[in-house]
PDB file of N, CA, C and O in Angstrom:
ATOM      1  N   MET A   1      16.743 -15.364 -42.726  1.00  0.00           N
ATOM      2  CA  MET A   1      15.514 -14.778 -42.222  1.00  0.00           C
ATOM      3  C   MET A   1      15.733 -13.265 -42.074  1.00  0.00           C
ATOM      4  O   MET A   1      16.825 -12.808 -41.736  1.00  0.00           O
ATOM      5  N   ASN A   2      14.690 -12.524 -42.332  1.00  0.00           N
ATOM      6  CA  ASN A   2      14.733 -11.075 -42.218  1.00  0.00           C
ATOM      7  C   ASN A   2      14.984 -10.664 -40.764  1.00  0.00           C
ATOM      8  O   ASN A   2      14.393 -11.232 -39.845  1.00  0.00           O
ATOM      9  N   VAL A   3      15.859  -9.678 -40.562  1.00  0.00           N
ATOM     10  CA  VAL A   3      16.222  -9.232 -39.221  1.00  0.00           C
ATOM     11  C   VAL A   3      15.007  -8.684 -38.487  1.00  0.00           C
ATOM     12  O   VAL A   3      14.840  -8.946 -37.296  1.00  0.00           O
ATOM     13  N   LYS A   4      14.160  -7.931 -39.171  1.00  0.00           N
ATOM     14  CA  LYS A   4      12.981  -7.346 -38.530  1.00  0.00           C
ATOM     15  C   LYS A   4      12.042  -8.431 -38.003  1.00  0.00           C
ATOM     16  O   LYS A   4      11.524  -8.325 -36.891  1.00  0.00           O
ATOM     17  N   ILE A   5      11.831  -9.460 -38.796  1.00  0.00           N
ATOM     18  CA  ILE A   5      10.923 -10.546 -38.395  1.00  0.00           C
ATOM     19  C   ILE A   5      11.522 -11.317 -37.215  1.00  0.00           C
ATOM     20  O   ILE A   5      10.813 -11.671 -36.273  1.00  0.00           O
ATOM     21  N   PHE A   6      12.818 -11.571 -37.274  1.00  0.00           N
ATOM     22  CA  PHE A   6      13.477 -12.312 -36.193  1.00  0.00           C
ATOM     23  C   PHE A   6      13.371 -11.553 -34.874  1.00  0.00           C
ATOM     24  O   PHE A   6      13.006 -12.138 -33.855  1.00  0.00           O
ATOM     25  N   ILE A   7      13.686 -10.261 -34.880  1.00  0.00           N
ATOM     26  CA  ILE A   7      13.628  -9.477 -33.644  1.00  0.00           C
ATOM     27  C   ILE A   7      12.181  -9.281 -33.199  1.00  0.00           C
ATOM     28  O   ILE A   7      11.917  -9.184 -32.001  1.00  0.00           O
ATOM     29  N   LEU A   8      11.238  -9.222 -34.142  1.00  0.00           N
ATOM     30  CA  LEU A   8       9.818  -9.163 -33.792  1.00  0.00           C
ATOM     31  C   LEU A   8       9.408 -10.410 -33.010  1.00  0.00           C
ATOM     32  O   LEU A   8       8.719 -10.310 -31.994  1.00  0.00           O
ATOM     33  N   ILE A   9       9.828 -11.576 -33.480  1.00  0.00           N
ATOM     34  CA  ILE A   9       9.487 -12.831 -32.804  1.00  0.00           C
ATOM     35  C   ILE A   9      10.156 -12.910 -31.433  1.00  0.00           C
ATOM     36  O   ILE A   9       9.541 -13.363 -30.468  1.00  0.00           O
ATOM     37  N   VAL A  10      11.413 -12.472 -31.346  1.00  0.00           N
ATOM     38  CA  VAL A  10      12.110 -12.461 -30.056  1.00  0.00           C
ATOM     39  C   VAL A  10      11.394 -11.523 -29.089  1.00  0.00           C
ATOM     40  O   VAL A  10      11.213 -11.866 -27.920  1.00  0.00           O
ATOM     41  N   GLY A  11      10.982 -10.337 -29.558  1.00  0.00           N
ATOM     42  CA  GLY A  11      10.260  -9.393 -28.710  1.00  0.00           C
ATOM     43  C   GLY A  11       8.921  -9.941 -28.260  1.00  0.00           C
ATOM     44  O   GLY A  11       8.523  -9.742 -27.112  1.00  0.00           O
ATOM     45  N   LEU A  12       8.218 -10.631 -29.153  1.00  0.00           N
ATOM     46  CA  LEU A  12       6.934 -11.243 -28.813  1.00  0.00           C
ATOM     47  C   LEU A  12       7.105 -12.293 -27.722  1.00  0.00           C
ATOM     48  O   LEU A  12       6.332 -12.336 -26.765  1.00  0.00           O
ATOM     49  N   MET A  13       8.115 -13.135 -27.870  1.00  0.00           N
ATOM     50  CA  MET A  13       8.356 -14.181 -26.881  1.00  0.00           C
ATOM     51  C   MET A  13       8.825 -13.595 -25.550  1.00  0.00           C
ATOM     52  O   MET A  13       8.394 -14.045 -24.489  1.00  0.00           O
ATOM     53  N   ALA A  14       9.703 -12.595 -25.601  1.00  0.00           N
ATOM     54  CA  ALA A  14      10.183 -11.967 -24.365  1.00  0.00           C
ATOM     55  C   ALA A  14       9.039 -11.254 -23.649  1.00  0.00           C
ATOM     56  O   ALA A  14       8.919 -11.350 -22.428  1.00  0.00           O
ATOM     57  N   GLY A  15       8.201 -10.544 -24.394  1.00  0.00           N
ATOM     58  CA  GLY A  15       7.053  -9.865 -23.792  1.00  0.00           C
ATOM     59  C   GLY A  15       6.080 -10.843 -23.171  1.00  0.00           C
ATOM     60  O   GLY A  15       5.561 -10.598 -22.082  1.00  0.00           O
ATOM     61  N   GLY A  16       5.828 -11.950 -23.852  1.00  0.00           N
ATOM     62  CA  GLY A  16       4.944 -12.970 -23.301  1.00  0.00           C
ATOM     63  C   GLY A  16       5.504 -13.596 -22.035  1.00  0.00           C
ATOM     64  O   GLY A  16       4.760 -13.857 -21.090  1.00  0.00           O
ATOM     65  N   LEU A  17       6.805 -13.840 -22.009  1.00  0.00           N
ATOM     66  CA  LEU A  17       7.438 -14.400 -20.817  1.00  0.00           C
ATOM     67  C   LEU A  17       7.379 -13.417 -19.653  1.00  0.00           C
ATOM     68  O   LEU A  17       7.062 -13.801 -18.528  1.00  0.00           O
ATOM     69  N   ILE A  18       7.683 -12.159 -19.920  1.00  0.00           N
ATOM     70  CA  ILE A  18       7.616 -11.145 -18.862  1.00  0.00           C
ATOM     71  C   ILE A  18       6.178 -11.004 -18.362  1.00  0.00           C
ATOM     72  O   ILE A  18       5.950 -10.894 -17.158  1.00  0.00           O
ATOM     73  N   GLY A  19       5.212 -11.006 -19.278  1.00  0.00           N
ATOM     74  CA  GLY A  19       3.811 -10.933 -18.880  1.00  0.00           C
ATOM     75  C   GLY A  19       3.391 -12.122 -18.036  1.00  0.00           C
ATOM     76  O   GLY A  19       2.642 -11.966 -17.072  1.00  0.00           O
ATOM     77  N   TYR A  20       3.866 -13.308 -18.388  1.00  0.00           N
ATOM     78  CA  TYR A  20       3.524 -14.505 -17.622  1.00  0.00           C
ATOM     79  C   TYR A  20       4.125 -14.454 -16.226  1.00  0.00           C
ATOM     80  O   TYR A  20       3.475 -14.827 -15.250  1.00  0.00           O
ATOM     81  N   LEU A  21       5.372 -13.990 -16.134  1.00  0.00           N
ATOM     82  CA  LEU A  21       6.037 -13.950 -14.838  1.00  0.00           C
ATOM     83  C   LEU A  21       5.499 -12.856 -13.931  1.00  0.00           C
ATOM     84  O   LEU A  21       5.626 -12.951 -12.710  1.00  0.00           O
ATOM     85  N   THR A  22       4.895 -11.809 -14.510  1.00  0.00           N
ATOM     86  CA  THR A  22       4.385 -10.696 -13.695  1.00  0.00           C
ATOM     87  C   THR A  22       2.869 -10.676 -13.613  1.00  0.00           C
ATOM     88  O   THR A  22       2.295  -9.685 -13.162  1.00  0.00           O
ATOM     89  N   ARG A  23       2.212 -11.739 -14.036  1.00  0.00           N
ATOM     90  CA  ARG A  23       0.751 -11.755 -14.023  1.00  0.00           C
ATOM     91  C   ARG A  23       0.229 -11.627 -12.593  1.00  0.00           C
ATOM     92  O   ARG A  23       0.860 -12.126 -11.661  1.00  0.00           O
ATOM     93  N   PRO A  24      -0.899 -10.973 -12.409  1.00  0.00           N
ATOM     94  CA  PRO A  24      -1.437 -10.795 -11.057  1.00  0.00           C
ATOM     95  C   PRO A  24      -2.046 -12.105 -10.536  1.00  0.00           C
ATOM     96  O   PRO A  24      -2.501 -12.952 -11.305  1.00  0.00           O
ATOM     97  N   GLN A  25      -2.039 -12.238  -9.214  1.00  0.00           N
ATOM     98  CA  GLN A  25      -2.713 -13.390  -8.609  1.00  0.00           C
ATOM     99  C   GLN A  25      -4.201 -13.224  -8.841  1.00  0.00           C
ATOM    100  O   GLN A  25      -4.749 -12.136  -8.665  1.00  0.00           O
ATOM    101  N   ALA A  26      -4.834 -14.276  -9.225  1.00  0.00           N
ATOM    102  CA  ALA A  26      -6.266 -14.193  -9.491  1.00  0.00           C
ATOM    103  C   ALA A  26      -6.920 -15.531  -9.185  1.00  0.00           C
ATOM    104  O   ALA A  26      -6.292 -16.587  -9.257  1.00  0.00           O
ATOM    105  N   SER A  27      -8.178 -15.455  -8.846  1.00  0.00           N
ATOM    106  CA  SER A  27      -8.981 -16.657  -8.695  1.00  0.00           C
ATOM    107  C   SER A  27     -10.292 -16.411  -9.430  1.00  0.00           C
ATOM    108  O   SER A  27     -10.834 -15.306  -9.415  1.00  0.00           O
ATOM    109  N   GLU A  28     -10.772 -17.429 -10.050  1.00  0.00           N
ATOM    110  CA  GLU A  28     -11.983 -17.310 -10.855  1.00  0.00           C
ATOM    111  C   GLU A  28     -12.986 -18.358 -10.393  1.00  0.00           C
ATOM    112  O   GLU A  28     -12.658 -19.537 -10.261  1.00  0.00           O
ATOM    113  N   ILE A  29     -14.203 -17.913 -10.152  1.00  0.00           N
ATOM    114  CA  ILE A  29     -15.276 -18.809  -9.731  1.00  0.00           C
ATOM    115  C   ILE A  29     -16.317 -18.824 -10.847  1.00  0.00           C
ATOM    116  O   ILE A  29     -16.816 -17.775 -11.255  1.00  0.00           O
ATOM    117  N   LYS A  30     -16.635 -20.004 -11.331  1.00  0.00           N
ATOM    118  CA  LYS A  30     -17.622 -20.140 -12.401  1.00  0.00           C
ATOM    119  C   LYS A  30     -18.832 -20.887 -11.867  1.00  0.00           C
ATOM    120  O   LYS A  30     -18.716 -22.004 -11.364  1.00  0.00           O
ATOM    121  N   LEU A  31     -19.984 -20.263 -11.982  1.00  0.00           N
ATOM    122  CA  LEU A  31     -21.251 -20.885 -11.610  1.00  0.00           C
ATOM    123  C   LEU A  31     -22.174 -20.822 -12.815  1.00  0.00           C
ATOM    124  O   LEU A  31     -22.878 -19.832 -13.017  1.00  0.00           O
ATOM    125  N   GLY A  32     -22.167 -21.861 -13.599  1.00  0.00           N
ATOM    126  CA  GLY A  32     -22.964 -21.855 -14.822  1.00  0.00           C
ATOM    127  C   GLY A  32     -22.444 -20.802 -15.784  1.00  0.00           C
ATOM    128  O   GLY A  32     -21.252 -20.783 -16.090  1.00  0.00           O
ATOM    129  N   PRO A  33     -23.324 -19.918 -16.268  1.00  0.00           N
ATOM    130  CA  PRO A  33     -22.874 -18.884 -17.200  1.00  0.00           C
ATOM    131  C   PRO A  33     -22.206 -17.687 -16.503  1.00  0.00           C
ATOM    132  O   PRO A  33     -21.648 -16.815 -17.169  1.00  0.00           O
ATOM    133  N   LEU A  34     -22.263 -17.647 -15.175  1.00  0.00           N
ATOM    134  CA  LEU A  34     -21.705 -16.532 -14.407  1.00  0.00           C
ATOM    135  C   LEU A  34     -20.255 -16.827 -14.036  1.00  0.00           C
ATOM    136  O   LEU A  34     -19.940 -17.926 -13.577  1.00  0.00           O
ATOM    137  N   SER A  35     -19.368 -15.844 -14.234  1.00  0.00           N
ATOM    138  CA  SER A  35     -17.963 -15.994 -13.908  1.00  0.00           C
ATOM    139  C   SER A  35     -17.515 -14.778 -13.100  1.00  0.00           C
ATOM    140  O   SER A  35     -17.655 -13.642 -13.552  1.00  0.00           O
ATOM    141  N   VAL A  36     -16.979 -15.019 -11.911  1.00  0.00           N
ATOM    142  CA  VAL A  36     -16.507 -13.950 -11.039  1.00  0.00           C
ATOM    143  C   VAL A  36     -15.003 -14.124 -10.857  1.00  0.00           C
ATOM    144  O   VAL A  36     -14.533 -15.209 -10.517  1.00  0.00           O
ATOM    145  N   GLU A  37     -14.249 -13.045 -11.087  1.00  0.00           N
ATOM    146  CA  GLU A  37     -12.798 -13.100 -10.965  1.00  0.00           C
ATOM    147  C   GLU A  37     -12.322 -12.069  -9.947  1.00  0.00           C
ATOM    148  O   GLU A  37     -12.754 -10.917  -9.965  1.00  0.00           O
ATOM    149  N   MET A  38     -11.425 -12.500  -9.059  1.00  0.00           N
ATOM    150  CA  MET A  38     -10.841 -11.601  -8.072  1.00  0.00           C
ATOM    151  C   MET A  38      -9.337 -11.576  -8.294  1.00  0.00           C
ATOM    152  O   MET A  38      -8.720 -12.622  -8.495  1.00  0.00           O
ATOM    153  N   GLN A  39      -8.733 -10.361  -8.258  1.00  0.00           N
ATOM    154  CA  GLN A  39      -7.297 -10.229  -8.479  1.00  0.00           C
ATOM    155  C   GLN A  39      -6.633  -9.536  -7.311  1.00  0.00           C
ATOM    156  O   GLN A  39      -7.232  -8.707  -6.627  1.00  0.00           O
ATOM    157  N   ASP A  40      -5.373  -9.898  -7.101  1.00  0.00           N
ATOM    158  CA  ASP A  40      -4.533  -9.273  -6.084  1.00  0.00           C
ATOM    159  C   ASP A  40      -3.447  -8.478  -6.809  1.00  0.00           C
ATOM    160  O   ASP A  40      -3.194  -8.714  -7.990  1.00  0.00           O
ATOM    161  N   THR A  41      -2.814  -7.553  -6.121  1.00  0.00           N
ATOM    162  CA  THR A  41      -1.799  -6.725  -6.765  1.00  0.00           C
ATOM    163  C   THR A  41      -0.436  -7.398  -6.831  1.00  0.00           C
ATOM    164  O   THR A  41       0.411  -6.949  -7.604  1.00  0.00           O
ATOM    165  N   SER A  42      -0.186  -8.431  -6.076  1.00  0.00           N
ATOM    166  CA  SER A  42       1.115  -9.096  -6.109  1.00  0.00           C
ATOM    167  C   SER A  42       1.175 -10.085  -7.275  1.00  0.00           C
ATOM    168  O   SER A  42       0.148 -10.529  -7.788  1.00  0.00           O
ATOM    169  N   ALA A  43       2.398 -10.416  -7.677  1.00  0.00           N
ATOM    170  CA  ALA A  43       2.590 -11.347  -8.788  1.00  0.00           C
ATOM    171  C   ALA A  43       2.223 -12.759  -8.355  1.00  0.00           C
ATOM    172  O   ALA A  43       2.406 -13.134  -7.197  1.00  0.00           O
ATOM    173  N   ALA A  44       1.707 -13.529  -9.291  1.00  0.00           N
ATOM    174  CA  ALA A  44       1.295 -14.901  -9.007  1.00  0.00           C
ATOM    175  C   ALA A  44       2.509 -15.805  -8.874  1.00  0.00           C
ATOM    176  O   ALA A  44       3.545 -15.573  -9.497  1.00  0.00           O
ATOM    177  N   ALA A  45       2.370 -16.820  -8.067  1.00  0.00           N
ATOM    178  CA  ALA A  45       3.443 -17.805  -7.902  1.00  0.00           C
ATOM    179  C   ALA A  45       3.506 -18.678  -9.153  1.00  0.00           C
ATOM    180  O   ALA A  45       2.537 -18.765  -9.908  1.00  0.00           O
ATOM    181  N   LEU A  46       4.636 -19.312  -9.362  1.00  0.00           N
ATOM    182  CA  LEU A  46       4.811 -20.165 -10.533  1.00  0.00           C
ATOM    183  C   LEU A  46       4.264 -21.558 -10.272  1.00  0.00           C
ATOM    184  O   LEU A  46       4.984 -22.550 -10.384  1.00  0.00           O
ATOM    185  N   SER A  47       3.004 -21.624  -9.929  1.00  0.00           N
ATOM    186  CA  SER A  47       2.366 -22.910  -9.688  1.00  0.00           C
ATOM    187  C   SER A  47       1.558 -23.296 -10.916  1.00  0.00           C
ATOM    188  O   SER A  47       1.282 -22.467 -11.783  1.00  0.00           O
ATOM    189  N   GLY A  48       1.197 -24.524 -10.973  1.00  0.00           N
ATOM    190  CA  GLY A  48       0.400 -24.993 -12.093  1.00  0.00           C
ATOM    191  C   GLY A  48      -1.009 -24.446 -12.036  1.00  0.00           C
ATOM    192  O   GLY A  48      -1.355 -23.695 -11.124  1.00  0.00           O
ATOM    193  N   GLY A  49      -1.804 -24.810 -12.986  1.00  0.00           N
ATOM    194  CA  GLY A  49      -3.186 -24.356 -13.003  1.00  0.00           C
ATOM    195  C   GLY A  49      -3.478 -23.534 -14.243  1.00  0.00           C
ATOM    196  O   GLY A  49      -2.577 -23.087 -14.952  1.00  0.00           O
ATOM    197  N   ASP A  50      -4.755 -23.353 -14.476  1.00  0.00           N
ATOM    198  CA  ASP A  50      -5.181 -22.607 -15.651  1.00  0.00           C
ATOM    199  C   ASP A  50      -5.060 -21.112 -15.412  1.00  0.00           C
ATOM    200  O   ASP A  50      -5.171 -20.631 -14.284  1.00  0.00           O
ATOM    201  N   LEU A  51      -4.830 -20.389 -16.502  1.00  0.00           N
ATOM    202  CA  LEU A  51      -4.810 -18.935 -16.432  1.00  0.00           C
ATOM    203  C   LEU A  51      -6.240 -18.414 -16.506  1.00  0.00           C
ATOM    204  O   LEU A  51      -7.054 -18.926 -17.274  1.00  0.00           O
ATOM    205  N   THR A  52      -6.540 -17.399 -15.709  1.00  0.00           N
ATOM    206  CA  THR A  52      -7.853 -16.774 -15.798  1.00  0.00           C
ATOM    207  C   THR A  52      -7.865 -15.828 -16.982  1.00  0.00           C
ATOM    208  O   THR A  52      -6.818 -15.548 -17.566  1.00  0.00           O
ATOM    209  N   SER A  53      -9.035 -15.337 -17.339  1.00  0.00           N
ATOM    210  CA  SER A  53      -9.125 -14.449 -18.498  1.00  0.00           C
ATOM    211  C   SER A  53      -8.365 -13.150 -18.258  1.00  0.00           C
ATOM    212  O   SER A  53      -7.765 -12.617 -19.191  1.00  0.00           O
ATOM    213  N   GLY A  54      -8.372 -12.629 -17.041  1.00  0.00           N
ATOM    214  CA  GLY A  54      -7.620 -11.423 -16.728  1.00  0.00           C
ATOM    215  C   GLY A  54      -6.114 -11.644 -16.845  1.00  0.00           C
ATOM    216  O   GLY A  54      -5.386 -10.773 -17.321  1.00  0.00           O
ATOM    217  N   GLN A  55      -5.655 -12.813 -16.410  1.00  0.00           N
ATOM    218  CA  GLN A  55      -4.237 -13.130 -16.524  1.00  0.00           C
ATOM    219  C   GLN A  55      -3.834 -13.296 -17.994  1.00  0.00           C
ATOM    220  O   GLN A  55      -2.746 -12.882 -18.395  1.00  0.00           O
ATOM    221  N   MET A  56      -4.711 -13.901 -18.785  1.00  0.00           N
ATOM    222  CA  MET A  56      -4.408 -14.057 -20.206  1.00  0.00           C
ATOM    223  C   MET A  56      -4.333 -12.706 -20.900  1.00  0.00           C
ATOM    224  O   MET A  56      -3.484 -12.504 -21.768  1.00  0.00           O
ATOM    225  N   GLN A  57      -5.213 -11.777 -20.529  1.00  0.00           N
ATOM    226  CA  GLN A  57      -5.144 -10.427 -21.088  1.00  0.00           C
ATOM    227  C   GLN A  57      -3.842  -9.756 -20.704  1.00  0.00           C
ATOM    228  O   GLN A  57      -3.231  -9.075 -21.528  1.00  0.00           O
ATOM    229  N   HIS A  58      -3.406  -9.937 -19.466  1.00  0.00           N
ATOM    230  CA  HIS A  58      -2.148  -9.355 -18.992  1.00  0.00           C
ATOM    231  C   HIS A  58      -0.977  -9.873 -19.830  1.00  0.00           C
ATOM    232  O   HIS A  58      -0.141  -9.091 -20.283  1.00  0.00           O
ATOM    233  N   VAL A  59      -0.917 -11.181 -20.032  1.00  0.00           N
ATOM    234  CA  VAL A  59       0.159 -11.788 -20.816  1.00  0.00           C
ATOM    235  C   VAL A  59       0.092 -11.311 -22.265  1.00  0.00           C
ATOM    236  O   VAL A  59       1.126 -11.016 -22.863  1.00  0.00           O
ATOM    237  N   ALA A  60      -1.103 -11.233 -22.833  1.00  0.00           N
ATOM    238  CA  ALA A  60      -1.257 -10.802 -24.221  1.00  0.00           C
ATOM    239  C   ALA A  60      -0.825  -9.354 -24.410  1.00  0.00           C
ATOM    240  O   ALA A  60      -0.188  -9.027 -25.412  1.00  0.00           O
ATOM    241  N   ILE A  61      -1.160  -8.483 -23.466  1.00  0.00           N
ATOM    242  CA  ILE A  61      -0.762  -7.075 -23.569  1.00  0.00           C
ATOM    243  C   ILE A  61       0.759  -6.966 -23.545  1.00  0.00           C
ATOM    244  O   ILE A  61       1.336  -6.229 -24.344  1.00  0.00           O
ATOM    245  N   PHE A  62       1.408  -7.681 -22.650  1.00  0.00           N
ATOM    246  CA  PHE A  62       2.868  -7.635 -22.584  1.00  0.00           C
ATOM    247  C   PHE A  62       3.487  -8.227 -23.842  1.00  0.00           C
ATOM    248  O   PHE A  62       4.508  -7.724 -24.311  1.00  0.00           O
ATOM    249  N   ALA A  63       2.897  -9.285 -24.404  1.00  0.00           N
ATOM    250  CA  ALA A  63       3.421  -9.875 -25.634  1.00  0.00           C
ATOM    251  C   ALA A  63       3.317  -8.892 -26.802  1.00  0.00           C
ATOM    252  O   ALA A  63       4.249  -8.774 -27.598  1.00  0.00           O
ATOM    253  N   VAL A  64       2.202  -8.199 -26.906  1.00  0.00           N
ATOM    254  CA  VAL A  64       2.038  -7.221 -27.989  1.00  0.00           C
ATOM    255  C   VAL A  64       3.017  -6.064 -27.816  1.00  0.00           C
ATOM    256  O   VAL A  64       3.617  -5.610 -28.790  1.00  0.00           O
ATOM    257  N   LEU A  65       3.180  -5.588 -26.591  1.00  0.00           N
ATOM    258  CA  LEU A  65       4.143  -4.512 -26.352  1.00  0.00           C
ATOM    259  C   LEU A  65       5.565  -4.966 -26.687  1.00  0.00           C
ATOM    260  O   LEU A  65       6.338  -4.204 -27.268  1.00  0.00           O
ATOM    261  N   GLY A  66       5.908  -6.187 -26.327  1.00  0.00           N
ATOM    262  CA  GLY A  66       7.226  -6.731 -26.670  1.00  0.00           C
ATOM    263  C   GLY A  66       7.419  -6.832 -28.171  1.00  0.00           C
ATOM    264  O   GLY A  66       8.504  -6.560 -28.684  1.00  0.00           O
ATOM    265  N   ALA A  67       6.358  -7.225 -28.879  1.00  0.00           N
ATOM    266  CA  ALA A  67       6.438  -7.321 -30.337  1.00  0.00           C
ATOM    267  C   ALA A  67       6.624  -5.939 -30.968  1.00  0.00           C
ATOM    268  O   ALA A  67       7.390  -5.793 -31.921  1.00  0.00           O
ATOM    269  N   ILE A  68       5.935  -4.933 -30.448  1.00  0.00           N
ATOM    270  CA  ILE A  68       6.076  -3.574 -30.981  1.00  0.00           C
ATOM    271  C   ILE A  68       7.493  -3.058 -30.746  1.00  0.00           C
ATOM    272  O   ILE A  68       8.101  -2.469 -31.639  1.00  0.00           O
ATOM    273  N   VAL A  69       8.012  -3.282 -29.545  1.00  0.00           N
ATOM    274  CA  VAL A  69       9.386  -2.850 -29.255  1.00  0.00           C
ATOM    275  C   VAL A  69      10.371  -3.619 -30.141  1.00  0.00           C
ATOM    276  O   VAL A  69      11.314  -3.034 -30.674  1.00  0.00           O
ATOM    277  N   GLY A  70      10.155  -4.917 -30.299  1.00  0.00           N
ATOM    278  CA  GLY A  70      11.022  -5.719 -31.156  1.00  0.00           C
ATOM    279  C   GLY A  70      10.990  -5.265 -32.597  1.00  0.00           C
ATOM    280  O   GLY A  70      12.032  -5.227 -33.253  1.00  0.00           O
ATOM    281  N   LEU A  71       9.826  -4.921 -33.105  1.00  0.00           N
ATOM    282  CA  LEU A  71       9.724  -4.445 -34.475  1.00  0.00           C
ATOM    283  C   LEU A  71      10.438  -3.105 -34.631  1.00  0.00           C
ATOM    284  O   LEU A  71      11.111  -2.870 -35.635  1.00  0.00           O
ATOM    285  N   GLY A  72      10.292  -2.225 -33.635  1.00  0.00           N
ATOM    286  CA  GLY A  72      10.999  -0.945 -33.679  1.00  0.00           C
ATOM    287  C   GLY A  72      12.507  -1.134 -33.687  1.00  0.00           C
ATOM    288  O   GLY A  72      13.219  -0.479 -34.449  1.00  0.00           O
ATOM    289  N   ILE A  73      12.994  -2.039 -32.829  1.00  0.00           N
ATOM    290  CA  ILE A  73      14.428  -2.319 -32.800  1.00  0.00           C
ATOM    291  C   ILE A  73      14.859  -2.929 -34.123  1.00  0.00           C
ATOM    292  O   ILE A  73      15.942  -2.620 -34.621  1.00  0.00           O
ATOM    293  N   GLY A  74      14.030  -3.790 -34.698  1.00  0.00           N
ATOM    294  CA  GLY A  74      14.340  -4.383 -35.993  1.00  0.00           C
ATOM    295  C   GLY A  74      14.496  -3.357 -37.087  1.00  0.00           C
ATOM    296  O   GLY A  74      15.397  -3.469 -37.918  1.00  0.00           O
ATOM    297  N   PHE A  75      13.619  -2.343 -37.102  1.00  0.00           N
ATOM    298  CA  PHE A  75      13.736  -1.285 -38.098  1.00  0.00           C
ATOM    299  C   PHE A  75      15.014  -0.485 -37.897  1.00  0.00           C
ATOM    300  O   PHE A  75      15.668  -0.111 -38.871  1.00  0.00           O
ATOM    301  N   VAL A  76      15.381  -0.214 -36.634  1.00  0.00           N
ATOM    302  CA  VAL A  76      16.611   0.528 -36.356  1.00  0.00           C
ATOM    303  C   VAL A  76      17.831  -0.253 -36.803  1.00  0.00           C
ATOM    304  O   VAL A  76      18.728   0.305 -37.435  1.00  0.00           O
ATOM    305  N   VAL A  77      17.876  -1.557 -36.480  1.00  0.00           N
ATOM    306  CA  VAL A  77      19.009  -2.393 -36.864  1.00  0.00           C
ATOM    307  C   VAL A  77      19.078  -2.510 -38.382  1.00  0.00           C
ATOM    308  O   VAL A  77      20.166  -2.450 -38.954  1.00  0.00           O
ATOM    309  N   ASP A  78      17.943  -2.674 -39.038  1.00  0.00           N
ATOM    310  CA  ASP A  78      17.922  -2.807 -40.490  1.00  0.00           C
ATOM    311  C   ASP A  78      18.374  -1.509 -41.160  1.00  0.00           C
ATOM    312  O   ASP A  78      19.059  -1.551 -42.182  1.00  0.00           O
ATOM    313  N   ARG A  79      18.007  -0.381 -40.608  1.00  0.00           N
ATOM    314  CA  ARG A  79      18.411   0.910 -41.174  1.00  0.00           C
ATOM    315  C   ARG A  79      19.899   1.147 -41.009  1.00  0.00           C
ATOM    316  O   ARG A  79      20.535   1.731 -41.886  1.00  0.00           O
ATOM    317  N   GLN A  80      20.468   0.695 -39.883  1.00  0.00           N
ATOM    318  CA  GLN A  80      21.902   0.886 -39.650  1.00  0.00           C
ATOM    319  C   GLN A  80      22.744   0.011 -40.571  1.00  0.00           C
ATOM    320  O   GLN A  80      23.883   0.356 -40.886  1.00  0.00           O
ATOM    321  N   LYS A  81      22.189  -1.123 -41.004  1.00  0.00           N
ATOM    322  CA  LYS A  81      22.922  -2.017 -41.919  1.00  0.00           C
ATOM    323  C   LYS A  81      23.057  -1.390 -43.301  1.00  0.00           C
ATOM    324  O   LYS A  81      24.034  -1.636 -44.009  1.00  0.00           O
ATOM    325  N   ALA A  82      22.070  -0.578 -43.683  1.00  0.00           N
ATOM    326  CA  ALA A  82      22.087  -0.028 -45.043  1.00  0.00           C
ATOM    327  C   ALA A  82      23.019   1.140 -45.198  1.00  0.00           C
ATOM    328  O   ALA A  82      23.133   1.700 -46.289  1.00  0.00           O
TER     329      ALA A  82
END
């Protein structure tokens, strides 16, 4: 497997894990088509339950950032091999 792709996948997974562990506490109330979400500044506990849309955005942003960092590291490692 290509080194860049491997480190990209590792960065994506690490970013997603960090995003999940640092997601903000949130509660979401849905009344028909209306959805109200409230967030706290502290990290959420590792309890079960569905992720709110704000929490999913938080995890996705961290996953993308991890993938970008992983791809950058992959290019550096690949360049040093040559």
